[in-house]
C-alpha positions as CSV (number, residue, x, y, z in Angstrom):
1,M,-60.2,1.0,-13.3
2,S,-57.9,0.3,-16.1
3,E,-57.0,4.3,-16.3
4,Q,-55.7,4.3,-12.8
5,R,-53.6,0.6,-13.5
6,R,-52.0,2.3,-16.1
7,A,-51.5,4.8,-14.2
8,R,-49.5,3.3,-11.3
9,D,-47.7,1.0,-14.0
10,V,-46.7,4.5,-15.5
11,D,-45.3,5.8,-12.2
12,R,-43.4,2.7,-11.2
13,R,-41.8,2.6,-14.8
14,K,-40.6,6.0,-14.0
15,A,-39.1,5.7,-10.4
16,Q,-37.2,2.3,-11.9
17,G,-36.2,4.0,-14.8
18,M,-34.6,7.2,-13.3
19,A,-30.8,6.7,-13.0
20,E,-27.9,8.9,-11.4
21,K,-24.4,10.2,-12.1
22,T,-22.0,10.9,-10.1
23,I,-19.9,14.3,-11.4
24,L,-17.1,15.2,-9.7
25,V,-16.2,19.0,-9.4
26,C,-12.7,20.4,-8.6
27,D,-12.5,21.2,-4.8
28,A,-10.3,25.0,-5.2
29,C,-12.8,26.0,-7.6
30,G,-15.8,23.9,-8.5
31,K,-15.3,23.1,-12.4
32,P,-15.4,19.9,-13.5
33,A,-12.6,17.3,-11.9
34,A,-9.7,15.6,-14.3
35,E,-7.9,14.2,-11.7
36,T,-8.3,12.9,-7.8
37,V,-5.2,13.6,-6.0
38,T,-4.3,11.4,-2.9
39,M,-1.6,13.4,-1.0
40,K,0.3,11.5,2.1
41,T,1.5,13.5,4.8
42,S,2.3,12.8,8.3
43,R,-1.0,13.5,9.5
44,G,-2.6,11.4,7.4
45,N,-3.6,10.6,3.9
46,F,-5.8,13.2,1.9
47,V,-7.9,12.8,-1.5
48,K,-8.7,16.0,-3.6
49,D,-10.5,16.0,-7.2
50,L,-8.8,18.8,-9.0
51,C,-9.4,20.3,-12.3
52,S,-6.6,20.6,-15.1
53,T,-5.5,23.9,-14.3
54,H,-5.4,23.2,-10.1
55,V,-3.1,19.5,-11.1
56,G,-1.0,21.8,-13.3
57,E,0.1,24.1,-10.2
58,L,0.6,21.2,-7.7
59,V,2.8,19.1,-10.5
60,A,4.5,22.4,-10.9
61,G,6.9,22.3,-8.0
62,A,6.9,18.7,-7.5
63,R,9.3,16.3,-7.7
64,K,9.2,12.5,-8.9
65,P,10.0,9.8,-5.7
66,R,12.9,7.6,-6.3
67,P,12.6,3.9,-5.5
68,G,15.2,3.0,-2.5
69,R,17.2,5.1,-0.6
70,R,19.0,8.1,-1.4
71,K,22.7,8.0,-2.9
72,G,25.3,8.6,0.2
73,A,22.9,7.9,2.6
74,T,24.9,5.0,4.6
75,V,23.6,2.8,7.3
76,A,25.8,2.2,10.3
77,A,27.0,-1.4,10.3
78,R,25.7,-3.1,13.1
79,P,28.1,-4.8,15.0
80,K,28.4,-8.7,14.4
81,A,26.6,-11.0,17.2
82,A,28.3,-13.3,19.3
83,G,27.0,-16.6,18.6
84,R,28.2,-20.2,18.4
85,P,31.6,-20.1,16.9
86,K,31.0,-22.3,13.1
87,A,32.6,-25.3,12.4
88,A,36.0,-24.4,11.0
89,A,36.7,-22.8,13.7
90,A,36.0,-25.8,15.8
91,K,38.0,-27.9,13.7
92,A,40.9,-25.1,13.9
93,S,41.0,-25.9,17.5
94,G,41.0,-29.8,17.8
95,A,37.6,-30.3,19.7
96,A,35.3,-33.3,18.5
97,P,32.3,-32.0,16.5
98,K,29.1,-32.6,18.7
99,K,26.4,-35.5,17.3
100,R,23.3,-34.0,16.1
101,G,19.8,-35.1,15.9
102,R,17.7,-36.6,18.6
103,P,19.4,-39.0,20.6
104,R,19.3,-43.0,20.6
105,K,16.5,-44.5,22.8
106,N,19.5,-47.7,23.7
107,P,22.3,-45.8,23.6
108,A,25.0,-47.9,22.1
109,S,28.5,-48.0,23.9
């Protein structure tokens, strides 16, 4: 009976002590991958694992993006929206300034 128990315990230890390791391989050639590359296109984002050889080929014709807008790119000026006239314009025309805030409950005349 004790031999069967020992055999069961050994089997349990083997099952619990088993380790797993994930190995990334190059999507192009199958060698161990050096880097994971994310590509953004109009159809969506794509991720590839590449070895150092294929990373070098990918980066060879690439450029670094610049932050912000490109030089020379101008944005058309929006026309100014018509709104309430400024206080200076109201004073120039001689109009009395409007009362601001919540009106009183008992107006004092």
